[in-house]
N, C-alpha and C positions, 0 to 999 in steps of 0.2 A: 308137502301136501297132502293131505287126507281127501280120498275119494267122494264127489259131491253124493254117489248114490250110496255110501257106506254111511255120512254124514245124515243123511233123509232116513235111512233106516234108523238108526240112531234113535233122530229125534222119536220118529214114530214110538218107538220101544220105551223110550223114555216117558212119553205121551199114556200109554196104555197101561204101563207098571204105575205111574203115580195114581191114576185113576183109579185103576184097583186097589191100590193099597188105600186108597182115602176112602174108597168105599167100603172096603172089609177090616180092616185094621186099627183105622183111626178112631177112637172111641171118645174124643174131644166133644163136650156139649156146647162148644163156641161154634162147633162148624154147622155151618147153614147148607141149604139143598144148594150143591156146588156141582158145576159142569167143568172138567177137565177140557178145554177148546183146542190147545195147541200148545207145540213145544219144538224150540228150536234149540239146538247146539251150536258150538261156534266148531270152526273148523280143525283145532286143536283137540277137541274135545273135552276139554277142561270144563266147559261156563256152560250150562242149561238155562234158559230161560221157560217157564213153563205158564202156559196163559192161562183163566180160569176164569167163569161168569158166576155170580151168585144171586140166585132168587130171593129178593126182599131189598128194603132199603138200606139207608148207608151203616147202620148199626149192624146191620146182619154182616155186609158187605165187609167192618171194619173186625167184628168177630171170626168172621172166617178168615179174615188176613190174619189175626193174632194165633189162629189154633194152625194154621199151615206154617206159621212161623214158628213155631213151638215144636213142630212135627217134621222140622226141617230134615234132622239129624238122622231121625230112622226112615225117611226117604229117601236120602242121599244113601245110606246104606243098602238099602234094598237095591235101589238102581245100579251102583257099584257093583255088587257082586251077579247082577242079573245080565248086565250089560260085558261081562267079564274083562272089563277095559285094566290096565296099569293103574291109572286116576279114577277115582270117580268125579265125576261133574259137579261142581257146584250148583244148588238148583235155587233160582231165583224165579218167587212168584209173583206175576204181573197180573193185577185185575182188568179182565178183557171186558172194555167199554164199547165194543160192537153194539149192542141192541141199543145204547142211549144215541150212539152215532145214527144207525138207521132210524130212527126214530126222528132224529133231526133233521136229516134229507127226506125224509115222507112230509115232515110237516114245510120244510122248504119247496118240494115239488109241489103240493098241496096249494101253499101260495100260490106259486106262479101258474098254476091251472086255474085259480081263481083268477087272478090278473088277466092271463089273457084270454077268458072267459068275458071277462070286464070289457076289454078293448076290442073283441070282437062285436059285443053288443053295442058299443058306441059307434063303432065302424057302419054295423048297418043300419045307425040313425043318421048319420052323418050325409050333408047334403054339400051341394060346391055352394063354392064363395062368389063366384062368379058364373061363368057358363062351363057347361060341361065338357066342349073342346074352346080350349082358353087360344090356339094357338091357329094360324091360317093353315087350309090345304095348300098344294101346289096348283090343285084348279082353279081354287079362288085367284091365286095370283096370278097366274094366265089370263083369266077375266078380266080381270082387274087392270093388268098390264095392257089387252089390247086397247081396251078403251082408253087409258090414257092416253096413248100412241096416236090415236085416231082425233083427238080433241084437245089434246093437253100441248102437241108439239104443233107448231106453225109449219106448213108445206112452205115448198118453195114460191108458191105463186101465192101464198100470205105474206110473204116478208116484202112483194113492191110495193 
């Protein structure tokens, strides 16, 4: 097994190398405004996944994916030479859709806040259907119980 700290260092180095090569050496016009966000490598250091984001619409994302796919060989050889490993890791590029997920979660939170505000508004205007205190209190039961004992229960003299 490989040391997890070593795997993390290699993953960080791959991210830096790919970002630098994309910025300086790849001259493909299909490559859009790209940011390399993360890289992960397997424990055996054979496969690396590189996450990226692209500024633009779906067409810009598709063209950037095609540009990265065509430059994969050059990127792999650069990463292999820089890391000094016996085997150069294979690179897989994955579009990182974190921004879309963040927007979706923000929309859900805004809807929840609006719903909570509506519930608060309705609760502030609500009135009781019956009395404010629908249950008897212990004091009322004692007072009523004393009256029932005196009036409702016949005494020994009343029974004759």
